[in-house]
C-alpha positions as CSV (number, residue, x, y, z in Angstrom):
1,X,-0.2,0.4,0.0
2,X,1.0,3.3,-0.6
3,X,2.4,5.3,2.4
4,X,1.2,8.6,3.5
5,X,3.4,12.0,2.8
6,X,2.3,14.0,5.3
7,X,4.9,17.0,6.4
8,X,5.9,17.2,10.4
9,X,4.0,20.1,10.9
10,X,0.7,18.2,10.2
11,X,1.9,14.7,12.1
12,X,2.3,16.8,15.5
13,X,-0.3,19.3,15.2
14,X,-1.8,19.4,19.0
15,X,0.6,17.3,20.5
16,X,2.9,18.5,23.0
17,X,6.6,18.2,23.0
18,X,7.9,17.2,25.9
19,X,10.5,20.6,27.2
20,X,13.4,20.1,25.4
21,X,12.5,17.6,22.5
22,X,12.6,19.4,18.8
23,X,11.5,18.7,15.5
24,X,14.3,16.7,13.6
25,X,13.7,18.1,9.9
26,X,14.3,16.3,7.2
27,X,17.5,16.0,7.4
28,X,16.9,12.2,7.3
29,X,14.7,10.2,5.4
30,X,11.9,8.3,7.5
31,X,9.2,6.2,5.8
32,X,5.8,5.8,7.1
33,X,3.6,3.2,8.2
34,X,0.4,2.2,7.8
35,X,-0.2,1.4,10.9
36,X,1.9,4.0,13.1
37,X,3.6,7.4,11.9
38,X,7.5,7.8,13.2
39,X,8.3,11.7,14.2
40,X,12.4,12.1,14.0
41,X,13.5,14.2,16.7
42,X,15.9,15.7,18.9
43,X,16.2,15.4,22.6
44,X,18.7,15.6,25.0
45,X,21.3,15.9,21.8
46,X,20.2,12.5,20.4
47,X,18.7,11.9,17.5
48,X,14.7,10.1,18.1
49,X,11.8,8.7,16.2
50,X,8.3,9.7,17.9
51,X,6.2,6.8,17.3
52,X,1.9,8.3,17.0
53,X,-0.9,6.6,16.9
54,X,-3.1,6.2,13.7
55,X,-6.6,6.8,14.1
56,X,-9.3,3.8,13.4
57,X,-10.5,4.5,10.1
58,X,-7.0,5.5,8.8
59,X,-5.8,1.7,10.0
60,X,-9.0,0.4,8.7
61,X,-8.4,-0.1,5.0
62,X,-4.6,-1.7,6.3
63,X,-6.2,-4.1,8.5
64,X,-8.8,-5.1,5.8
65,X,-5.4,-6.2,3.9
66,X,-4.3,-7.8,6.1
67,X,-7.4,-9.9,6.7
68,X,-7.4,-10.5,3.1
69,X,-3.6,-11.4,2.8
70,X,-3.0,-13.7,5.8
71,X,-6.6,-15.9,4.2
72,X,-5.6,-16.2,0.8
73,X,-1.9,-17.5,2.7
74,X,-4.0,-20.0,4.6
75,X,-2.9,-18.6,7.6
76,X,-5.8,-18.4,9.5
77,X,-7.4,-21.1,7.7
78,X,-5.3,-23.4,9.3
79,X,-5.8,-22.0,13.4
80,X,-3.4,-18.9,12.9
81,X,-4.7,-16.0,15.1
82,X,-3.2,-12.5,14.7
83,X,-3.8,-9.4,16.2
84,X,-2.6,-5.4,16.6
85,X,-0.6,-4.3,19.7
86,X,-1.2,-1.0,21.6
87,X,1.8,1.4,21.5
88,X,2.6,0.6,25.0
89,X,1.6,-3.3,24.4
90,X,4.4,-2.8,21.8
91,X,7.2,-0.8,24.5
92,X,6.5,-4.0,26.9
93,X,7.0,-6.6,24.2
94,X,10.1,-4.8,23.3
95,X,11.8,-5.0,26.6
96,X,10.4,-8.7,26.5
97,X,12.7,-9.1,23.8
98,X,15.3,-7.8,25.1
99,X,15.5,-9.2,28.2
100,X,16.0,-12.8,26.5
101,X,19.0,-11.1,24.2
102,X,16.8,-10.6,20.8
103,X,17.8,-8.2,18.5
104,X,15.3,-6.1,18.4
105,X,15.6,-1.7,18.3
106,X,14.4,-0.3,21.3
107,X,11.2,0.9,22.0
108,X,10.4,3.4,25.4
109,X,6.9,5.4,26.9
110,X,7.9,9.4,27.8
111,X,5.4,11.2,29.6
112,X,3.1,9.1,27.7
113,X,4.9,8.6,24.7
114,X,6.3,6.2,22.5
115,X,9.6,6.6,21.4
116,X,12.9,5.0,19.8
117,X,16.3,5.3,19.9
118,X,17.3,6.2,16.2
119,X,19.2,3.2,14.6
120,X,21.3,3.9,11.8
121,X,21.1,1.1,9.4
122,X,19.5,0.0,5.8
123,X,15.9,-2.3,6.0
124,X,16.5,-5.9,4.8
125,X,14.3,-5.6,1.6
126,X,16.5,-2.7,0.2
127,X,19.7,-4.1,1.0
128,X,19.3,-7.4,-0.8
129,X,18.7,-5.5,-4.2
130,X,22.3,-4.6,-4.3
131,X,24.4,-6.6,-6.7
132,X,26.3,-6.9,-3.3
133,X,24.6,-7.9,-1.1
134,X,25.7,-9.9,1.3
135,X,24.3,-13.9,1.8
136,X,25.2,-13.8,5.5
137,X,23.1,-10.7,6.5
138,X,20.3,-12.9,5.2
139,X,21.3,-16.4,7.0
140,X,21.8,-14.4,9.8
141,X,18.6,-12.5,9.7
142,X,16.2,-16.1,8.8
143,X,19.0,-17.3,12.5
144,X,17.5,-14.9,14.4
145,X,13.4,-14.7,14.3
146,X,14.8,-19.4,15.1
147,X,16.4,-18.0,17.6
148,X,13.5,-16.0,19.1
149,X,11.4,-19.0,18.3
150,X,13.4,-20.9,20.1
151,X,12.2,-18.8,23.0
152,X,8.7,-19.1,22.8
153,X,8.4,-15.5,21.3
154,X,7.1,-15.1,17.7
155,X,8.3,-11.8,16.5
156,X,5.0,-11.4,14.2
157,X,5.3,-9.7,10.4
158,X,9.0,-10.5,9.7
159,X,9.0,-9.8,6.2
160,X,12.4,-7.6,5.0
161,X,11.2,-4.5,5.2
162,X,10.9,-4.7,9.2
163,X,14.3,-5.8,9.5
164,X,17.8,-3.1,9.7
165,X,20.6,-4.2,8.4
166,X,23.0,-2.3,10.2
167,X,26.7,-0.6,9.1
168,X,28.6,-3.5,10.6
169,X,26.1,-6.0,8.6
170,X,24.1,-7.1,12.2
171,X,20.5,-7.5,12.4
172,X,17.8,-4.9,13.5
173,X,14.6,-6.7,14.3
174,X,11.7,-3.5,13.8
175,X,7.8,-3.0,13.9
176,X,5.9,-5.3,15.8
177,X,2.5,-3.6,15.4
178,X,1.1,-6.9,14.4
179,X,1.0,-10.2,17.1
180,X,0.6,-14.1,15.6
181,X,-0.5,-16.7,17.4
182,X,-1.9,-20.5,16.9
183,X,-1.1,-24.1,16.3
184,X,1.1,-22.9,13.0
185,X,2.1,-19.0,14.3
186,X,5.7,-20.5,14.2
187,X,5.6,-21.9,10.9
188,X,3.7,-18.9,9.2
189,X,6.5,-16.0,10.1
190,X,9.6,-18.8,9.4
191,X,7.7,-19.3,5.9
192,X,7.5,-15.4,5.6
193,X,11.3,-14.4,6.5
194,X,12.5,-17.4,4.1
195,X,9.6,-16.1,1.2
196,X,11.6,-12.3,1.4
197,X,15.0,-13.5,2.7
198,X,15.4,-15.3,-1.1
199,X,14.2,-12.0,-2.8
200,X,17.4,-10.3,-3.9
201,X,19.6,-9.2,-6.9
202,X,22.5,-11.6,-6.1
203,X,20.7,-14.8,-7.5
204,X,23.3,-16.8,-4.7
205,X,20.8,-15.3,-2.3
206,X,17.8,-17.4,-3.1
207,X,20.1,-20.7,-3.4
208,X,22.0,-19.9,0.4
209,X,18.0,-19.5,2.0
210,X,17.1,-22.3,0.0
211,X,19.6,-24.8,1.1
212,X,19.9,-23.0,4.8
213,X,15.6,-24.0,4.5
214,X,16.4,-27.9,3.7
215,X,19.0,-28.0,6.5
216,X,16.2,-26.5,8.7
217,X,13.5,-29.1,7.8
218,X,15.7,-31.4,8.6
219,X,16.2,-31.4,12.1
220,X,12.9,-31.2,12.9
221,X,12.1,-27.7,14.8
222,X,9.1,-26.8,12.7
223,X,6.3,-28.9,10.3
224,X,8.3,-29.4,7.1
225,X,4.7,-29.4,5.2
226,X,3.6,-27.1,6.8
227,X,6.2,-24.2,5.8
228,X,6.1,-25.5,2.4
229,X,2.5,-24.6,2.2
230,X,2.8,-21.3,3.3
231,X,5.5,-20.6,1.3
232,X,3.5,-21.8,-1.8
233,X,0.8,-19.4,-1.0
234,X,3.7,-16.7,-0.5
235,X,4.5,-17.5,-4.0
236,X,0.7,-17.3,-5.7
237,X,-0.4,-14.6,-3.7
238,X,2.8,-12.5,-4.8
239,X,2.2,-13.4,-8.2
240,X,-1.1,-11.6,-8.0
241,X,1.1,-8.4,-5.5
242,X,3.7,-7.4,-7.2
243,X,3.8,-4.1,-5.6
244,X,4.6,-6.8,-2.1
245,X,7.8,-7.7,-3.0
246,X,9.3,-5.2,-2.1
247,X,7.4,-1.9,-1.2
248,X,10.1,-0.5,0.6
249,X,13.1,0.7,-1.3
250,X,14.7,3.2,1.0
251,X,18.0,3.8,2.7
252,X,17.6,5.2,6.5
253,X,21.1,6.8,7.3
254,X,22.2,8.8,10.7
255,X,25.2,9.7,12.2
């Protein structure tokens, strides 16, 4: 779906910022999501991203699209459930992940606002569009998803736009609006990560991802038939929705 392009004053109209917090202007391009808005701010000599909720009317189209997509992918048909975390619930979830040592972007509540420490990097969806994309980066992305599952955590919505590649090649997971549940939640999330992770200008990446999954399926950690079912459905769904292949061709830069 197309991302809304709004000027910063429009995003913060009527909002009282904490004393000492100022809008950062357009010094960095921040992609806008469909469920929350991101506003770059300066506070105490640091760069942060202020997350603001959208109204029920604004998010309704996205909720409808996700319901259609998850049904088409077969997730809800196999008993999968999903919901949308409030900003407060996202903060609590991120703190839980951090306590487990999972690589997630920081998120905090300050004076009733949700704010994230700015994390320089590039969305994995954009990184994999480069011919020189390192196979190891995508495999680390997949490993981090499996690591979360091993600790009982399903991150939710793990496609490549929701993972940052840091300047040193580490993976940082971001965006936890969607929560997945049910008996096939892990398989669905893994299939999503595999499908989008395999999309790269560097053709070696797709081959490496296929070999990674072949090795992983042999350990019996997942129901391989269910993962394969979701993978096939992802392929079919995305053939009819080509805009889903890489909707975030954005670089997130910073000092």
